[in-house]
Every structure is written in structure tokens, then in C-alpha cells.
Backbone as CSV, one residue per row, in Angstrom:
resi,resn,N_x,N_y,N_z,CA_x,CA_y,CA_z,C_x,C_y,C_z
1,MET,17.930,-0.174,-15.581,16.983,1.311,-15.623,17.222,1.398,-13.959
2,VAL,17.181,2.916,-13.897,17.340,3.737,-12.509,15.944,4.164,-12.408
3,VAL,15.355,3.817,-11.065,14.042,4.346,-10.646,14.357,5.802,-10.349
4,LYS,14.046,6.738,-10.760,14.117,8.209,-10.600,13.060,8.673,-9.616
5,THR,11.953,8.256,-10.029,10.515,8.674,-9.374,9.775,7.516,-8.971
6,ILE,9.159,7.668,-7.807,8.244,6.852,-7.592,6.840,7.512,-7.110
7,PHE,5.558,6.981,-7.944,4.575,7.486,-7.634,3.483,6.678,-6.957
8,VAL,2.918,7.216,-5.985,2.306,6.200,-4.556,0.668,7.051,-4.937
9,ILE,-0.096,5.549,-4.812,-1.233,6.117,-5.001,-2.150,5.793,-3.849
10,ARG,-3.103,5.873,-3.304,-4.188,5.135,-2.508,-5.062,4.603,-3.116
11,HIS,-5.731,3.639,-2.680,-6.840,2.931,-3.704,-7.967,3.797,-3.936
12,GLY,-8.724,3.943,-4.645,-10.104,4.561,-4.779,-11.299,4.293,-3.666
13,PHE,-12.287,4.976,-3.959,-13.430,4.894,-2.867,-13.819,3.390,-3.059
14,ARG,-13.878,2.655,-1.708,-14.357,1.513,-1.527,-15.550,0.857,-1.122
15,GLY,-16.053,-0.253,-0.881,-16.829,-0.593,-0.094,-16.756,-0.656,1.265
16,THR,-17.540,-0.994,2.154,-17.053,-1.097,3.697,-17.256,-2.454,4.245
17,TRP,-16.930,-2.514,5.670,-17.084,-3.830,6.294,-17.166,-3.295,7.882
18,ASP,-17.696,-4.409,8.447,-17.909,-4.423,9.996,-17.355,-5.301,10.607
19,LEU,-16.625,-5.174,11.773,-15.948,-6.091,12.577,-16.439,-6.304,13.733
20,ASP,-16.757,-7.422,14.082,-17.013,-7.657,15.743,-15.908,-8.007,16.447
21,VAL,-15.353,-6.887,17.235,-13.943,-7.321,17.893,-14.130,-8.632,19.179
22,GLY,-15.310,-8.724,19.415,-15.443,-9.735,20.317,-15.100,-11.185,19.788
23,THR,-15.680,-11.402,18.680,-15.270,-12.622,18.027,-14.014,-12.546,16.910
24,GLY,-14.078,-11.434,16.614,-12.894,-11.351,15.329,-13.515,-11.303,14.090
25,VAL,-14.702,-11.511,13.912,-15.569,-11.896,12.829,-15.498,-10.550,11.926
26,TYR,-15.095,-10.594,10.764,-15.517,-9.538,9.793,-16.733,-9.890,8.654
27,THR,-17.535,-8.935,8.580,-18.859,-9.072,7.711,-18.970,-7.625,6.862
28,SER,-19.753,-8.240,5.721,-19.876,-7.100,4.620,-21.140,-7.151,4.180
29,LYS,-21.924,-5.606,3.786,-23.226,-6.007,3.006,-23.252,-6.215,1.765
30,PHE,-21.836,-5.715,1.344,-21.435,-6.126,-0.043,-20.385,-7.072,-0.566
31,PRO,-21.215,-8.428,-1.369,-20.322,-9.327,-1.497,-19.022,-8.838,-2.174
32,SER,-17.773,-9.154,-2.019,-16.466,-9.160,-2.561,-16.279,-10.003,-3.547
33,PRO,-15.552,-9.909,-4.637,-15.164,-10.767,-5.985,-14.536,-11.815,-5.471
34,THR,-13.452,-11.564,-4.001,-12.905,-12.453,-3.428,-13.464,-13.450,-2.473
35,LYS,-14.910,-12.927,-2.147,-15.602,-14.047,-1.092,-15.005,-13.463,0.150
36,ILE,-14.008,-12.732,0.383,-13.496,-12.125,1.633,-14.099,-11.157,2.391
37,PRO,-14.667,-10.935,3.134,-15.477,-9.999,3.584,-14.667,-8.465,3.813
38,GLY,-13.531,-8.853,4.502,-12.643,-7.268,4.453,-11.664,-7.086,3.296
39,ASP,-12.463,-7.698,2.238,-11.364,-7.565,0.749,-12.481,-6.647,-0.136
40,PRO,-12.871,-5.339,0.127,-14.134,-5.219,-0.714,-13.420,-4.414,-2.369
41,ALA,-14.502,-4.619,-3.033,-13.932,-3.938,-4.391,-14.340,-2.445,-4.129
42,LEU,-14.172,-1.655,-5.244,-14.386,-0.250,-5.252,-16.034,-0.090,-5.565
43,THR,-16.536,1.249,-4.963,-17.592,1.420,-5.471,-17.725,1.872,-7.015
44,ALA,-18.937,2.292,-7.512,-19.207,2.700,-8.878,-18.446,4.110,-8.758
45,TYR,-18.525,4.866,-7.804,-17.726,6.071,-7.720,-16.083,5.795,-7.742
46,GLY,-15.398,4.708,-7.238,-14.298,4.268,-6.849,-13.760,3.948,-8.306
47,VAL,-14.498,3.195,-9.153,-14.266,2.801,-10.525,-14.087,3.892,-11.367
48,GLN,-14.869,4.869,-11.187,-14.487,6.294,-12.040,-13.367,6.957,-11.690
49,GLN,-13.253,6.866,-10.455,-11.567,7.447,-9.932,-10.746,6.808,-10.680
50,SER,-10.674,5.594,-10.463,-9.500,4.655,-11.296,-9.368,5.102,-12.622
51,HIS,-10.539,5.075,-13.547,-10.445,5.593,-14.900,-9.603,7.128,-14.905
52,GLN,-9.996,7.883,-13.853,-9.442,9.434,-14.328,-8.051,9.415,-13.580
53,LEU,-7.681,8.595,-12.863,-6.136,8.093,-12.321,-5.589,7.708,-13.747
54,ALA,-6.231,6.646,-14.349,-5.671,6.160,-15.181,-4.900,7.131,-16.674
55,THR,-5.936,7.938,-17.031,-5.686,8.989,-17.764,-4.558,10.035,-17.429
56,ALA,-4.620,9.892,-16.169,-3.264,11.106,-15.432,-1.903,10.243,-15.725
57,LEU,-2.203,8.820,-15.230,-0.937,8.072,-15.336,-0.050,8.039,-16.593
58,SER,-1.179,7.591,-17.320,-0.499,7.539,-18.831,0.180,8.543,-19.569
59,SER,-0.088,9.797,-18.915,0.523,10.978,-19.730,1.571,11.538,-18.813
60,ILE,1.820,10.619,-17.853,2.976,11.353,-16.728,4.668,11.476,-17.233
61,SER,5.405,12.260,-16.787,6.908,12.232,-16.958,7.579,12.342,-15.716
62,PRO,8.143,11.333,-15.418,8.744,10.625,-16.469,8.076,9.162,-16.621
63,PRO,7.984,8.589,-17.632,7.049,7.576,-18.091,7.242,6.570,-17.001
64,ILE,5.965,5.887,-16.665,5.989,4.732,-15.581,6.054,3.311,-16.514
65,VAL,7.211,2.494,-15.901,7.513,1.313,-16.420,7.148,0.222,-16.037
66,ARG,6.657,0.315,-14.723,6.525,-0.806,-13.868,5.820,-0.566,-13.003
67,ILE,4.811,-1.321,-12.487,3.555,-1.188,-11.724,3.716,-2.163,-10.498
68,TYR,3.467,-1.651,-8.951,3.527,-2.471,-8.171,2.136,-2.360,-7.252
69,SER,2.016,-3.207,-6.274,0.368,-2.859,-5.710,0.353,-4.065,-4.663
70,SER,-0.150,-3.494,-3.721,-0.910,-4.208,-2.493,-2.011,-5.324,-2.754
71,PRO,-2.163,-6.388,-2.774,-2.694,-7.468,-3.601,-4.394,-7.584,-2.953
72,TYR,-4.640,-6.503,-2.374,-6.025,-6.733,-1.879,-6.842,-6.014,-3.125
73,TYR,-7.964,-6.294,-3.169,-8.597,-6.220,-4.393,-8.908,-4.557,-4.828
74,ARG,-9.196,-3.975,-3.784,-9.234,-2.640,-4.090,-8.372,-1.766,-4.671
75,CYS,-7.034,-2.215,-4.144,-5.905,-1.569,-4.941,-5.695,-2.333,-6.240
76,LEU,-5.840,-3.793,-6.458,-5.679,-4.003,-7.957,-6.770,-3.182,-8.984
77,GLU,-7.871,-3.068,-8.222,-9.063,-2.618,-9.055,-8.630,-1.250,-9.457
78,THR,-7.964,-0.520,-8.620,-7.886,0.911,-8.794,-7.000,1.163,-9.607
79,ILE,-5.370,0.373,-9.701,-4.511,0.442,-10.789,-4.623,-0.130,-12.160
80,LEU,-5.455,-1.093,-12.392,-5.930,-1.991,-13.393,-6.151,-1.144,-14.788
81,PRO,-6.928,-0.048,-14.842,-7.050,0.638,-15.852,-5.890,1.180,-16.419
82,ALA,-5.097,1.838,-15.238,-3.584,2.224,-15.532,-2.711,1.320,-16.246
83,ALA,-2.751,0.233,-15.545,-1.883,-0.823,-16.392,-2.395,-1.100,-17.559
84,GLU,-3.756,-1.078,-18.094,-4.158,-1.703,-19.170,-3.762,-0.353,-20.486
85,LYS,-3.876,0.630,-19.976,-3.923,2.291,-20.710,-2.069,1.764,-21.156
86,LEU,-1.335,1.370,-20.040,0.108,1.574,-19.963,0.772,0.366,-20.872
87,GLY,-0.051,-0.756,-20.961,0.545,-1.801,-21.272,1.495,-2.688,-20.456
88,LEU,1.165,-2.326,-19.019,2.056,-3.080,-18.020,1.544,-4.079,-17.407
89,ARG,2.178,-4.902,-16.655,1.782,-6.043,-15.609,1.703,-5.509,-14.684
90,ILE,1.218,-6.251,-13.626,0.893,-5.576,-12.302,1.749,-6.791,-11.493
91,HIS,2.846,-6.012,-10.448,3.588,-6.726,-9.695,2.581,-6.510,-8.228
92,ALA,2.132,-7.726,-7.666,1.277,-7.755,-6.334,2.411,-8.073,-5.337
93,ASP,2.205,-7.039,-4.335,3.300,-7.556,-3.214,2.834,-7.148,-1.809
94,TYR,2.604,-8.516,-0.967,2.291,-8.336,0.342,2.740,-7.448,1.155
95,GLY,3.804,-6.940,0.783,4.717,-5.960,1.623,4.517,-4.732,1.534
96,LEU,3.173,-4.565,0.458,2.694,-3.245,0.401,1.136,-2.951,0.510
97,GLY,0.772,-4.091,1.557,-0.372,-4.390,1.877,-1.043,-3.602,2.960
98,GLU,-2.468,-3.760,3.398,-3.132,-3.062,4.214,-2.280,-2.981,5.720
99,TRP,-2.564,-2.185,6.628,-2.168,-2.147,7.835,-3.415,-2.633,8.642
100,TYR,-3.076,-3.472,9.949,-4.192,-3.748,10.806,-3.401,-3.824,12.146
101,GLY,-4.270,-3.196,13.214,-3.475,-3.049,14.577,-3.212,-4.679,14.936
102,GLN,-2.682,-4.854,16.085,-2.530,-5.897,16.693,-3.771,-6.723,17.319
103,ALA,-3.769,-7.732,17.240,-5.101,-8.288,17.850,-4.951,-9.593,18.348
104,PRO,-5.980,-10.392,18.709,-6.121,-11.742,19.430,-6.809,-12.426,18.398
105,PHE,-6.886,-12.338,17.361,-7.652,-12.974,15.790,-7.039,-12.411,14.777
106,LYS,-7.396,-13.027,13.488,-6.654,-12.735,12.518,-7.779,-12.007,11.572
107,HIS,-6.865,-10.776,11.043,-7.567,-9.920,9.961,-7.664,-10.492,8.652
108,PRO,-8.485,-10.005,7.945,-8.561,-10.372,6.238,-7.053,-10.313,5.650
109,GLU,-6.845,-11.416,5.030,-5.590,-11.660,3.946,-6.162,-11.823,2.534
110,PRO,-5.342,-11.025,1.571,-5.541,-11.274,0.307,-5.807,-12.600,-0.012
111,ALA,-6.763,-12.337,-1.260,-7.269,-13.954,-2.061,-5.383,-14.543,-2.352
112,GLN,-5.727,-15.673,-2.660,-4.750,-16.427,-3.148,-4.371,-16.050,-4.450
113,PRO,-2.993,-15.800,-5.187,-2.401,-15.625,-6.571,-3.378,-16.161,-7.511
114,GLN,-3.559,-17.385,-7.557,-4.251,-17.843,-8.793,-5.917,-17.358,-8.929
115,LEU,-6.683,-17.161,-7.921,-7.747,-16.644,-7.897,-7.460,-14.888,-8.478
116,LEU,-6.704,-14.290,-7.777,-6.422,-12.834,-8.414,-5.814,-12.912,-9.878
117,ALA,-5.175,-13.652,-10.093,-4.783,-13.773,-11.584,-5.901,-13.743,-12.722
118,SER,-7.001,-15.032,-12.033,-8.177,-14.994,-12.740,-8.816,-14.029,-12.953
119,LEU,-8.918,-12.841,-11.554,-9.640,-11.770,-12.018,-8.825,-10.326,-12.521
120,PHE,-7.826,-10.776,-12.318,-6.973,-9.344,-13.186,-6.029,-10.259,-14.004
121,PRO,-6.223,-10.407,-15.356,-5.415,-10.726,-16.353,-3.895,-10.056,-16.572
122,ALA,-3.992,-8.972,-16.172,-2.879,-8.169,-16.078,-1.659,-8.577,-14.923
123,LEU,-2.255,-9.194,-13.983,-1.490,-9.761,-12.755,0.091,-10.540,-13.096
124,GLU,0.869,-9.978,-12.666,2.420,-10.708,-12.987,2.576,-11.987,-11.988
125,VAL,2.231,-13.143,-12.584,2.035,-14.349,-11.766,3.228,-14.982,-11.301
126,ASN,4.466,-14.171,-11.919,5.995,-15.063,-11.906,6.748,-13.942,-10.928
127,TYR,5.947,-13.029,-10.153,6.878,-12.027,-9.602,6.856,-12.604,-7.909
128,ALA,7.668,-12.514,-7.061,8.106,-13.051,-5.938,7.963,-11.864,-5.055
129,PRO,6.908,-12.093,-4.290,6.804,-10.653,-3.063,7.973,-10.439,-2.033
130,SER,8.099,-9.621,-1.445,9.328,-8.967,-0.584,8.791,-9.933,0.607
131,CYS,7.827,-9.452,1.654,7.552,-9.992,2.704,6.261,-10.352,3.030
132,ARG,5.686,-10.774,4.187,4.235,-10.909,4.129,4.063,-10.597,5.845
133,PRO,3.161,-9.908,6.077,2.811,-8.997,7.367,2.109,-10.227,8.191
134,PRO,2.038,-10.222,9.663,1.336,-11.232,10.513,-0.062,-11.088,10.446
135,ALA,-0.748,-12.217,10.138,-2.442,-12.370,9.670,-3.253,-11.626,11.417
136,THR,-2.317,-11.361,12.426,-2.738,-10.774,13.592,-2.459,-9.237,13.773
137,GLY,-2.154,-8.768,12.951,-1.765,-7.548,12.902,-0.208,-6.974,13.319
138,GLU,0.070,-5.720,13.369,1.355,-5.367,13.456,1.452,-3.899,14.485
139,SER,2.208,-3.400,14.739,2.590,-2.325,15.737,3.114,-1.279,14.385
140,VAL,2.851,0.038,14.820,3.384,0.912,14.066,4.844,0.488,13.415
141,ALA,5.341,0.350,14.760,7.090,-0.148,14.508,7.134,-0.964,13.365
142,GLN,6.482,-2.276,13.451,6.489,-3.141,12.902,6.395,-2.834,11.240
143,LEU,5.460,-1.846,11.261,4.824,-1.635,10.121,5.586,-0.701,9.159
144,TYR,6.743,0.227,9.960,7.850,0.904,9.541,8.950,-0.016,8.606
145,THR,8.943,-1.045,9.888,10.050,-1.940,9.501,9.691,-3.056,7.963
146,ARG,8.431,-3.188,7.883,7.723,-3.971,6.927,8.043,-3.103,5.613
147,LEU,7.499,-1.862,5.611,7.557,-0.927,4.737,8.955,-0.752,4.065
148,ALA,9.764,-0.306,4.979,11.108,0.031,4.788,11.546,-1.643,3.880
149,PHE,11.519,-2.365,4.398,12.239,-3.693,3.608,11.594,-3.822,2.315
150,ALA,9.990,-3.802,2.012,9.441,-3.923,0.922,9.895,-3.005,-0.018
151,LEU,10.033,-1.436,0.385,10.663,-0.375,-0.477,11.752,-0.628,-1.090
152,SER,12.724,-1.359,-0.137,14.090,-1.537,-0.878,14.187,-2.346,-1.787
153,TYR,13.116,-3.859,-1.455,12.785,-4.463,-2.464,12.486,-4.508,-3.718
154,VAL,11.256,-3.719,-3.461,10.682,-3.231,-4.846,11.715,-2.151,-5.606
155,ILE,12.235,-1.433,-5.081,13.303,-0.435,-5.757,14.301,-1.346,-6.390
156,ALA,15.009,-2.159,-5.548,16.177,-2.977,-6.307,15.557,-3.751,-7.214
157,ASN,14.220,-4.177,-7.255,13.877,-4.918,-8.417,13.874,-4.501,-9.688
158,ALA,13.101,-3.046,-9.719,13.027,-2.403,-10.793,14.196,-1.840,-11.443
159,ASP,15.195,-1.687,-10.455,16.469,-0.908,-10.859,17.219,-2.075,-11.623
160,LEU,16.960,-3.564,-11.257,17.892,-4.491,-11.885,17.160,-4.858,-13.217
161,ALA,16.066,-4.460,-13.358,15.318,-4.876,-14.682,16.134,-5.100,-15.950
162,SER,16.570,-3.356,-16.520,17.398,-3.691,-17.772,17.175,-2.061,-17.875
163,GLY,18.387,-1.453,-18.841,18.677,-0.406,-19.439,18.968,0.459,-18.431
164,ASP,19.460,1.795,-18.755,20.134,2.712,-18.115,19.413,4.128,-17.958
165,GLU,18.456,3.942,-18.584,17.605,5.299,-18.339,16.828,5.241,-17.220
166,GLU,16.513,6.651,-17.002,16.158,6.926,-15.535,14.272,6.787,-15.742
167,VAL,13.541,6.220,-14.873,12.119,6.125,-15.157,11.558,6.029,-13.688
168,ALA,10.128,5.928,-14.070,9.256,6.107,-12.806,8.846,4.842,-12.832
169,ILE,8.183,4.276,-11.270,7.515,3.183,-11.183,5.981,3.942,-10.415
170,ALA,5.008,3.143,-10.341,3.930,3.245,-9.678,3.604,2.302,-8.326
171,ILE,3.345,2.738,-7.265,2.907,1.609,-6.433,1.543,2.190,-5.863
172,CYS,0.718,1.337,-5.693,-0.903,1.335,-5.473,-1.129,0.800,-3.796
173,THR,-1.310,1.441,-3.209,-1.612,0.772,-1.660,-2.408,1.486,-0.866
174,HIS,-2.375,1.752,0.600,-3.685,1.830,1.464,-2.989,2.968,2.248
175,ALA,-4.252,4.041,2.834,-3.903,4.975,3.653,-2.633,5.167,4.476
176,ALA,-2.908,3.883,5.404,-1.520,3.737,6.553,-0.179,3.584,5.950
177,PRO,-0.177,2.548,5.131,1.260,2.313,4.258,1.710,3.664,3.530
178,LEU,0.643,4.203,3.026,1.341,5.478,2.119,1.759,6.626,3.142
179,ILE,1.376,6.524,4.484,1.953,7.811,5.306,3.219,7.009,5.685
180,ILE,3.577,6.096,6.120,4.726,5.381,6.590,5.840,5.361,5.066
181,ILE,5.246,5.152,4.224,6.033,5.352,2.841,6.670,6.286,2.624
182,GLY,6.006,7.766,2.911,6.597,8.898,2.616,7.478,9.165,3.788
183,ARG,7.345,8.307,5.010,8.103,8.742,6.113,9.527,8.210,5.897
184,VAL,9.460,6.898,5.529,10.613,5.781,5.246,11.343,6.372,3.957
185,LEU,10.712,7.064,2.924,11.549,7.412,1.555,12.278,8.960,2.042
186,THR,11.654,9.689,2.565,12.156,11.018,2.971,12.937,11.054,4.355
187,GLY,12.941,10.268,5.109,13.428,10.054,6.271,12.672,11.051,7.674
188,SER,11.709,11.604,6.966,10.874,12.536,7.910,10.449,11.817,8.767
189,MET,10.376,11.741,10.210,9.887,10.767,11.286,9.245,12.097,12.090
190,PRO,7.884,12.102,12.202,7.472,13.000,13.108,7.418,12.236,14.668
191,THR,7.530,13.419,15.801,7.524,13.073,17.076,5.766,12.450,17.322
192,ASN,5.015,12.927,16.854,3.557,12.261,17.228,3.273,11.693,15.918
193,ILE,2.645,10.288,15.991,2.327,9.380,15.078,1.251,10.227,14.212
194,ASP,0.521,10.949,15.106,-0.785,11.350,14.328,-0.689,12.772,13.584
195,GLU,0.780,13.141,13.248,1.124,14.390,12.467,0.295,13.806,10.988
196,GLN,-0.302,15.074,10.459,-0.605,15.037,9.107,0.371,15.370,8.252
197,ASP,1.107,14.637,7.933,2.393,15.034,6.879,2.013,14.479,5.710
198,PHE,1.576,13.609,5.042,1.457,12.960,4.130,0.100,12.687,3.744
199,LYS,-0.600,13.403,2.880,-1.883,13.296,2.658,-2.476,11.748,2.264
200,THR,-3.825,11.599,2.103,-4.149,10.181,1.739,-5.392,9.973,1.021
201,TYR,-5.718,10.995,0.296,-7.058,11.135,-0.458,-7.146,10.060,-1.328
202,THR,-8.200,9.577,-1.337,-8.556,8.228,-2.256,-8.156,8.407,-3.750
203,ALA,-7.382,7.741,-4.356,-6.596,7.882,-5.632,-6.478,8.954,-6.214
204,GLY,-5.636,9.781,-5.153,-4.324,10.938,-4.942,-3.230,10.242,-5.296
205,LEU,-2.518,11.081,-5.839,-1.040,11.085,-6.524,0.090,11.837,-5.851
206,THR,0.717,10.827,-5.239,1.924,11.295,-4.394,3.230,11.138,-5.110
207,ARG,4.099,11.814,-5.208,5.517,11.717,-5.867,6.482,12.026,-5.396
208,PHE,7.384,10.739,-5.260,8.958,10.863,-4.430,9.819,10.971,-5.957
209,ASP,10.726,11.853,-5.625,11.896,11.947,-6.738,13.246,11.563,-5.935
210,ARG,13.967,10.898,-6.369,15.377,10.236,-5.799,16.310,11.459,-5.966
211,ARG,17.018,11.418,-4.664,18.675,12.441,-4.586,19.549,11.864,-5.481
212,SER,19.445,10.533,-5.415,20.908,10.167,-6.107,20.515,9.211,-7.127
213,SER,20.932,8.933,-8.018,20.428,7.797,-9.452,21.268,6.614,-9.426
214,GLU,22.332,6.461,-8.057,22.800,5.121,-7.891,21.870,3.712,-7.751
215,PRO,21.721,2.822,-8.255,21.161,1.834,-7.988,21.201,1.305,-6.416
216,LEU,20.491,1.020,-5.923,20.723,0.241,-4.872,21.624,-0.931,-4.661
217,ASP,22.540,-1.252,-3.593,23.238,-2.440,-3.588,22.550,-3.500,-2.890
218,THR,22.300,-4.516,-3.553,21.775,-5.651,-2.851,22.280,-6.986,-2.676
219,SER,23.658,-6.730,-2.906,24.374,-8.008,-3.214,24.884,-8.580,-1.566
220,GLU,24.323,-8.070,-0.533,24.592,-8.664,0.580,23.053,-8.862,1.465
221,ARG,21.875,-8.738,0.626,20.743,-8.620,1.384,20.324,-9.834,0.682
222,ASP,19.172,-10.604,1.914,18.237,-11.517,1.649,17.021,-10.857,0.994
223,MET,16.843,-11.004,-0.313,15.937,-10.561,-1.244,14.862,-11.601,-1.317
224,ARG,14.451,-12.853,-0.580,13.532,-13.755,-0.444,12.440,-13.638,0.321
225,LEU,11.194,-14.350,-0.209,10.105,-13.974,0.598,10.235,-14.792,1.696
226,GLY,9.884,-14.279,2.865,9.996,-14.572,4.231,8.650,-14.840,4.938
227,LYS,8.387,-15.652,5.720,7.399,-15.875,6.458,7.005,-14.696,7.468
228,GLU,8.142,-14.295,8.148,8.237,-13.129,9.110,8.324,-11.951,8.397
229,LEU,8.234,-11.130,9.490,8.639,-9.420,9.079,10.299,-9.544,9.099
230,PRO,10.973,-8.878,8.156,12.477,-9.097,8.098,12.965,-8.028,9.127
231,ASP,14.159,-8.081,9.382,14.898,-7.321,10.323,15.501,-5.888,9.865
232,ILE,14.938,-4.970,10.225,15.383,-3.797,9.645,16.765,-3.366,9.379
233,GLU,17.510,-4.148,10.211,19.181,-3.660,10.220,19.526,-4.500,9.191
234,ARG,19.167,-6.131,9.447,19.611,-6.727,8.252,19.607,-6.554,7.019
235,THR,18.250,-5.998,6.592,17.996,-5.603,5.047,18.828,-4.339,4.643
236,GLY,19.010,-3.607,5.721,19.859,-2.507,4.998,19.411,-1.291,4.339
237,ASN,18.185,-1.097,5.113,17.056,-0.179,4.467,17.568,1.103,4.168
238,LYS,18.607,1.527,4.991,19.242,3.083,4.838,19.213,3.400,3.345
239,ASP,19.503,2.411,2.286,20.009,2.881,0.957,18.595,3.594,1.057
240,VAL,17.142,3.447,1.076,16.173,3.741,1.058,15.776,5.065,1.610
241,THR,15.999,4.861,2.708,15.643,6.194,4.083,16.267,7.469,3.692
242,ARG,15.649,8.377,3.761,16.291,9.823,3.402,16.881,9.951,1.961
243,ALA,16.464,9.225,1.184,16.860,9.112,-0.061,16.072,9.828,-1.305
244,TRP,14.833,10.164,-0.788,13.875,10.693,-1.645,13.420,12.063,-0.851
245,ASP,12.702,12.925,-2.222,12.259,14.127,-1.825,10.513,14.034,-2.449
246,CYS,9.875,14.618,-1.363,8.403,14.456,-1.822,7.965,15.438,-2.583
247,VAL,7.796,15.720,-3.837,7.461,16.937,-4.502,6.066,16.776,-5.323
248,LEU,5.270,16.050,-4.640,3.659,16.400,-4.906,3.013,15.322,-3.654
249,ASN,2.161,15.904,-2.902,1.568,15.513,-1.578,0.232,15.209,-1.845
250,CYS,-0.203,14.093,-2.439,-1.683,13.538,-2.799,-2.557,14.566,-3.707
251,ASP,-1.687,14.843,-4.766,-2.314,15.689,-5.657,-3.645,15.032,-6.434
252,CYS,-4.875,15.957,-6.432,-6.004,15.043,-6.761,-6.818,16.234,-7.825
253,THR,-5.960,16.585,-8.308,-6.298,17.716,-9.477,-6.778,17.000,-10.833
254,HIS,-6.824,15.733,-10.883,-7.012,14.694,-11.908,-8.224,14.107,-11.726
255,LEU,-9.102,14.131,-10.512,-9.950,13.796,-10.161,-11.319,14.728,-10.314
256,GLU,-12.481,14.263,-10.656,-13.372,15.389,-10.815,-13.916,15.737,-9.484
257,GLY,-13.658,14.900,-8.342,-14.640,15.004,-7.125,-13.330,15.700,-6.365
258,GLY,-11.985,15.910,-6.782,-10.971,16.560,-6.024,-10.847,15.595,-4.862
259,GLU,-10.114,16.597,-3.576,-9.903,15.642,-2.188,-10.955,15.093,-1.602
260,GLU,-10.869,13.942,-1.397,-11.897,12.915,-0.815,-11.327,12.034,0.116
261,ARG,-12.046,11.905,1.244,-11.915,10.702,2.189,-10.696,10.507,2.869
262,GLY,-9.776,11.689,3.189,-8.255,11.706,3.608,-8.690,10.564,5.015
263,TRP,-7.409,10.218,5.381,-7.179,9.252,6.450,-5.931,9.769,7.340
264,PHE,-5.492,9.640,8.540,-4.515,9.758,9.189,-4.569,8.915,10.457
265,PHE,-3.247,8.816,11.032,-3.352,7.902,12.512,-3.838,8.596,13.565
266,THR,-4.436,7.869,14.286,-5.063,8.393,15.698,-4.675,7.633,16.899
267,SER,-3.892,6.639,16.634,-3.517,5.669,17.437,-2.551,4.486,17.197
268,ASP,-2.079,3.145,17.530,-1.765,2.331,17.279,-2.713,1.492,16.527
269,GLU,-3.921,1.710,16.803,-5.201,0.985,16.511,-5.076,-0.717,16.829
270,SER,-4.341,-0.891,18.288,-4.425,-2.055,18.770,-5.519,-2.713,19.529
271,PHE,-6.081,-3.903,19.135,-7.266,-4.550,19.530,-6.960,-4.836,20.797
272,PHE,-5.758,-4.819,21.447,-5.648,-5.257,22.990,-6.289,-3.890,23.943
273,SER,-6.166,-2.811,23.407,-6.014,-1.419,24.211,-7.727,-1.404,24.716
274,PRO,-7.812,-0.792,25.632,-9.020,-0.346,26.457,-10.091,0.188,25.589
275,GLU,-9.500,1.129,24.627,-10.432,1.887,23.640,-11.487,0.823,22.677
276,CYS,-11.081,-0.386,22.731,-12.057,-1.484,22.150,-12.960,-2.038,23.106
277,LEU,-13.131,-1.239,24.453,-13.829,-2.069,25.464,-15.205,-1.101,25.778
278,ASP,-16.519,-1.070,25.615,-17.628,-0.004,25.991,-16.944,0.406,27.495
279,GLU,-17.181,1.557,27.586,-16.406,2.371,28.834,-17.675,1.960,29.818
280,GLU,-19.065,1.735,29.505,-19.832,1.408,30.719,-20.274,0.198,31.047
281,SER,-19.994,-0.689,29.990,-20.322,-2.089,30.466,-19.394,-3.086,30.367
282,GLY,-17.995,-2.710,29.374,-16.928,-3.377,29.281,-17.165,-4.286,28.168
283,ASP,-18.083,-4.209,27.670,-18.285,-5.138,26.432,-17.234,-4.908,25.439
284,VAL,-16.971,-5.347,24.451,-16.361,-5.309,22.904,-17.381,-4.744,22.289
285,GLU,-17.018,-3.533,21.669,-17.709,-3.315,20.868,-17.773,-3.329,19.235
286,LYS,-18.851,-3.160,18.393,-18.756,-3.809,16.752,-18.262,-2.356,16.370
287,ILE,-16.977,-2.440,15.187,-16.608,-1.412,14.968,-16.719,-1.411,13.221
288,SER,-17.334,-0.510,12.748,-17.710,-0.410,11.427,-16.234,0.366,10.449
289,LYS,-15.477,0.011,9.645,-14.460,0.488,8.912,-15.013,1.089,7.792
290,LEU,-14.739,2.447,7.685,-15.106,3.183,6.418,-13.948,3.337,5.272
């Protein structure tokens, strides 16, 4: 098949967590099914959003034939009702996962595949992910590199499945990756990172249509899972960049609550930056992630 359309979704309304920057310890008042404090489940409202999203995705055109997702619990939980409604498996890929700023400590990583498979029976356990970001976070440039490769990998994976019809795939991810996915696919890179170009409302629906129906040439690429971030030149992501048009920017008409909880870049969110220090005392502050 040839992927003609990509639907990108940000996860639904989720629980929160706290981070003590001084110790690098994440905590949460709400226990996660994965027992990882920085890997929250959806709230009851977020679950409602996931079912409203599933109704929209089940009747969309062109039909979705393959689903990819960040392996964090909130994303898998968001896309699960759609997968069940469409009768599809979920392909979890670390390359589509959350973005954390660079830090001298480790950020929360997704649960192990075996645990996720027990929590989400629709998970495709035989799928080999594209790449894995470093546990100590990434710069924005590294995030761009990671997603350029992950998208190239995912699109090639779907293109090579079978058949000649033009189809659609769905990707469930997070706010920062969604913005960079939009910039990678369209080739539209703003001068300022904080430009509000691609919207990121919870459970919103963004659509990209391919300008050419030619499958990606993957003959010279290393499409294996790597421990380090891939080299953007070596992976040849130019087949992905500037090859797509954004025709729907985080549409929320399928959601009863409409547009909610949008997010945009304000900095590189580095935990090495002075902003992580209290201006008066010099002590590190406790950050709450909403």
C-alpha cells in the first residue's frame, strides 16, 4: 500500500506529575498502571475524549489501516478505543515518544513491552521500533533528528506492508513531537521555535496529505532499532521532509469540549539552564507538569 494520509493525534487529557529538579525524582499523587510516576493514565475526561476520537477515526476517509503510537501509557490509552473499533493492532514506537529537555538525571521511560502487552491486548508485540531517545533528554535539534528518522521508518514500514491502494495511518503522540512532526513533514521550519504553527489540543486531529504517491526508497537505509539517535543525513529523511501538506490543523469538532489544553514551545526546556534555579536563593525549584 501507499500511505497517502497521516492523521496525527495528541493524547487525551491526562493526570499530572511533579519533578524535583534537585534530585531528578518524579512523583505523582495518582498511581499509574505502569507504576511509573511520570507515565500517567488519562483522567476520566480524557477517556471520554478517547471514545469521541474513536468515533471520528472509524468513519474517516481515506480509511486508517495502520496505527502507530508513542509507548507511553496516555497515548496507548488514547488510541486504544479507535484500534478496537477499527480492528487494528497498535504499533508502539519509542521514536514517537515524549520529549524531555536535556538534564543531569534520567527522565521517565515507557514501561517494558511485556507489561504494556498485558495492559493493551491490541499492542503488536512483533513490531521493531525505529529508535530510542536518550533517557537524559534531548535538545530541540535532536528531537527534530529523532522524529525525522522515526517518520521515515514508520511511513516506509506502512508503505511496504502490502497492496497498491492509497491509505491512511494514524499516529498518537505528545504535544512537542506533534509540532515537530508538522514541521518535518511540511518542511516548514520557523525562525523562532516558539512560533505557534501546529496546534496541540488534547485528542485533536491533524491531517497531512502526501504530495507524491511514490513509496519511500529504503534500500540504503539502516532501518534497525538503534541505541543512539540516528544521523539525520545517514538516514536520508529528505524523502519525508517537505513531502506533505497540512490540510487539517488539530481539528476538535469531534470533541464535546472542543479545543482544550493547547501547548507550544517556550524554550529548549534544558534542566541545565538558569531558569531551573530560584532567582533569589539559587535553589532548584520543584516543577509541576500539567
